[in-house]
VMD Tcl script that draws the C-alpha trace (Angstrom):
set ca {
  {10.00 -24.09 48.57}
  {10.24 -20.60 48.88}
  {8.52 -17.72 47.14}
  {10.50 -14.09 46.19}
  {9.03 -11.18 44.39}
  {10.93 -9.31 41.90}
  {10.96 -5.93 41.77}
  {9.09 -5.87 38.33}
  {6.43 -7.88 39.83}
  {6.11 -5.96 43.01}
  {5.88 -2.72 40.92}
  {3.11 -4.33 38.68}
  {1.17 -4.77 41.86}
  {1.47 -0.95 42.49}
  {1.00 -0.10 39.17}
  {-2.66 -1.98 39.28}
  {-3.34 -0.63 42.44}
  {-2.63 2.92 41.37}
  {-5.02 2.15 38.61}
  {-8.06 1.12 40.42}
  {-7.65 2.72 43.47}
  {-9.28 6.14 41.92}
  {-12.43 4.57 40.69}
  {-12.47 1.88 43.19}
  {-10.71 1.27 45.95}
  {-12.36 -1.36 47.60}
  {-11.68 -3.53 44.37}
  {-8.01 -2.27 44.49}
  {-7.72 -3.52 47.80}
  {-9.23 -6.84 46.97}
  {-7.29 -7.45 43.70}
  {-4.14 -6.57 44.99}
  {-4.40 -8.77 48.19}
  {-5.62 -11.62 45.72}
  {-3.05 -11.73 43.34}
  {-0.38 -11.31 46.20}
  {-1.85 -14.35 47.89}
  {-2.04 -16.33 44.42}
  {1.49 -17.81 44.68}
  {1.11 -19.10 48.01}
  {-1.05 -22.14 46.34}
  {2.08 -22.99 43.88}
  {3.78 -23.93 47.05}
  {2.17 -26.98 47.06}
  {1.99 -27.61 43.53}
  {4.54 -24.94 41.82}
  {4.11 -26.73 38.33}
  {0.42 -26.09 38.24}
  {0.91 -23.04 35.93}
  {1.25 -23.35 32.20}
  {4.93 -23.86 30.80}
  {5.96 -21.20 29.05}
  {8.28 -22.80 26.42}
  {9.48 -19.27 25.09}
  {11.75 -18.86 27.95}
  {13.59 -22.70 27.75}
  {15.85 -23.12 29.21}
  {14.02 -21.64 32.25}
  {11.80 -22.92 33.78}
  {8.76 -20.14 33.55}
  {5.21 -20.41 34.11}
  {2.19 -18.48 33.91}
  {-1.49 -18.96 36.61}
  {-4.30 -16.96 35.46}
  {-6.16 -15.12 38.53}
  {-9.32 -13.93 37.99}
  {-8.92 -11.64 34.42}
  {-4.81 -11.11 35.92}
  {-2.00 -13.28 34.73}
  {1.06 -14.14 37.00}
  {4.31 -15.16 35.48}
  {6.80 -16.97 37.64}
  {10.07 -18.83 37.59}
  {11.12 -22.03 39.29}
  {14.49 -22.08 40.16}
  {16.88 -23.58 42.95}
  {14.13 -23.88 45.37}
  {12.54 -20.81 44.69}
  {9.12 -19.80 43.10}
  {9.91 -16.31 41.54}
  {7.43 -13.95 40.59}
  {8.44 -12.17 37.71}
  {5.44 -10.35 36.25}
  {1.75 -9.57 36.82}
  {-0.70 -7.68 34.47}
  {-4.58 -7.67 33.44}
  {-5.27 -9.74 30.42}
  {-6.58 -6.78 28.69}
  {-3.38 -5.11 28.41}
  {-1.15 -5.63 26.09}
  {1.85 -7.16 27.13}
  {4.59 -8.89 25.50}
  {7.79 -9.33 27.56}
  {9.75 -11.56 25.92}
  {12.82 -13.91 26.72}
  {13.62 -11.13 29.48}
  {10.38 -11.41 31.57}
}
mol new
graphics top color blue
foreach p $ca { graphics top sphere $p radius 0.5 }
foreach p [lrange $ca 0 end-1] q [lrange $ca 1 end] { graphics top cylinder $p $q radius 0.2 }
display resetview
């Protein structure tokens, strides 16, 4: 199994860093690094995240990393990281994730 970040998920990481960096540069680096490393544990336990039935028949799941939510899809031996955001953000991406 391999990990692949979508353009949207990569953009989410950049957006989170840009939001945090002006007020807490060290925290911005630490948070983004923690989020970027999180999918590595999914390589051993890919179905550990909560399954999101709204995406059926796709296998989309989510994990929580501190105060952040990461959505990912398992397809064809690949973990696609779909989106990342802070849990206080008002996000409803719907089935297109």
